[in-house]
C-alpha positions, -999 to +999 in steps of 0.1 A: +000+000+000+029+023+005+036+042-027+067+033-047+088+063-057+096+064-094+134+066-098+148+093-121+155+069-149+121+050-148+089+062-164+059+043-176+055+064-208+085+072-231+070+106-238+075+117-203+108+120-185+117+133-150+143+160-155+148+170-119+138+173-083+131+208-069+123+197-034+120+165-015+103+161+020+068+153+030+062+155-008+084+158-038+083+186-064+096+172-097+101+187-131+090+167-161+097+170-199+071+157-222+079+174-255+060+205-243+072+241-248+082+243-211+088+217-183+059+207-161+059+207-124+045+175-107+039+172-069+045+135-059+030+124-027+015+093-011-020+081-020-047+085+006-080+072+019-111+090+033-141+075+051-176+085+058-189+072+092-227+068+093-247+065+126-278+052+109-296+046+142-294+083+151-297+094+114-265+113+114-230+113+099-196+119+115-173+145+100-142+160+115-130+197+118-093+207+119-072+236+109-053+232+076-025+257+067-034+253+030-069+265+038-060+297+053-074+326+034-087+361+042-121+347+048-108+317+067-078+330+087-075+299+110-077+275+081-107+256+095-123+229+074-149+202+079-139+170+061-139+133+062-117+110+084-087+105+063-051+092+062-021+087+039-003+056+030+029+064+049+023+031+067+022-003+051-016-009+053-043-016+029-071+011+024-096-007+047-070-012+074-058+025+071-094+037+074-098+016+105-067+033+120-077+068+112-113+064+123-099+056+158-072+083+158-093+112+143-128+104+155-126+080+184-147+054+165-136+017+167-144-002+135-131-032+118-122-039+082-156-058+079-174-026+086-158-008+057-171-008+022-149+008-005-165+028-032-156+030-069-152-008-069-123-004-046-102+016-070-085+049-061-094+082-079-072+111-090-076+143-071-058+169-093-043+150-122-028+181-138-003+185-110-007+159-082+002+122-082-021+115-052-050+091-058-076+086-031-096+056-019-131+062-005-149+042+020-181+041+040-188+025+074-222+022+093-214+025+129-231+017+162-233+037+194-211+012+212-183+018+187-182+056+195-161+070+223-174+096+246-166+132+239-163+152+206-130+171+212-093+163+213-087+138+187-058+133+164-021+126+170-008+153+193+029+146+182+017+156+146+001+188+159-034+175+153-063+188+173-094+174+158-131+177+168-161+158+156-189+174+136-222+156+136-246+163+108-281+149+102-282+127+072-310+147+056-289+179+059-257+160+047-272+147+014-294+178+008-285+197-025-290+229-005-261+221+019-227+237+012-197+216+019-161+226+023-145+197+005-150+179-028-146+145-012-173+153+014-196+163-014-188+131-034-195+109-004-228+128+003-239+119-033-229+083-028-249+081+005-279+097-011-278+072-039-274+043-015-303+054+006-325+059-025-316+024-037-326+010-003-359+028-004-367+016-039-358-020-029-381-016+002-410-005-020-405-033-044-406-058-017-440-046-004-469-067-014 
């Protein structure tokens, strides 16, 4: 599950060639030549997973709020964003196992891999293909009250500077077209849940005598 870095001499398409590395750290900024008028910059980083946690008994979903430096703007000076439980493949885990780990760390929810359903037939999806190598897996888990720790504040890994709080949202509001979301991945999972609930209702109606 950990992403393999492409060596300088290795590419999967002879048209494209890595010509240099500008920076290497948490991410890598590379320059590529593909016969274009100017070199292209590519941000190489690990793939990721996000998960939607659904408390169907209480008709609500669990999101998380944290401060992200990349989200700091004049109208959002603390960089606050409401998003899904998420993690990167900087550990050797599969997408379901990684989501289990992140649900515990970021939201205090104890789930197993059997609770997780991956969307898109279990395949990751590109996030910003023009510049970013990252692809993201999506998952959904229906959770019970006994899987949810007490308290909505103080989650995340303190050593990584995380201070995450839970955000509970009624399912009806979450999937409503009138609800504004901060994150594309949240919006996408709202559409997935809306479709899943609609399919369940259709199947229920068909089963009625």
